[in-house]
C-alpha positions in Angstrom: 89.6 233.3 7.8 89.1 234.5 4.3 85.9 233.4 2.7 85.8 231.8 -0.8 85.3 234.6 -3.4 86.7 237.3 -1.3 89.0 239.7 -3.2 92.6 239.6 -1.9 94.1 242.9 -0.8 96.9 244.2 -3.0 100.5 243.6 -1.8 104.0 243.7 -3.2 106.8 241.1 -2.9 110.4 241.1 -4.0 111.5 238.4 -6.3 114.2 236.0 -5.0 115.2 235.1 -8.5 115.6 238.6 -10.1 116.1 242.2 -9.0 112.4 242.9 -9.4 109.2 243.1 -7.4 105.7 242.0 -8.2 102.3 243.2 -7.0 99.1 241.3 -7.0 97.4 244.1 -8.9 99.6 243.7 -11.9 98.1 240.2 -12.5 94.4 241.1 -11.9 92.3 239.9 -14.8 95.4 238.6 -16.6 96.6 235.5 -14.8 95.8 233.3 -11.8 98.1 233.8 -8.8 99.1 231.2 -6.2 101.1 232.2 -3.2 103.0 229.4 -1.4 105.0 229.7 1.7 107.6 226.9 2.1 109.5 226.5 5.3 113.1 225.4 4.7 113.8 221.8 5.1 116.1 222.4 8.1 113.5 224.5 10.0 112.7 222.9 13.4 109.2 221.8 14.1 
């Protein structure tokens, strides 16, 4: 479990909307980042 106030490790993810990738480091000190995982509606329980 990550404690409140712990710095997140840098990582890179590909965009699903554009041919581009984003890293957490590029937003540091500029914007807040929220990462959400959404299982598809038809994913079985």
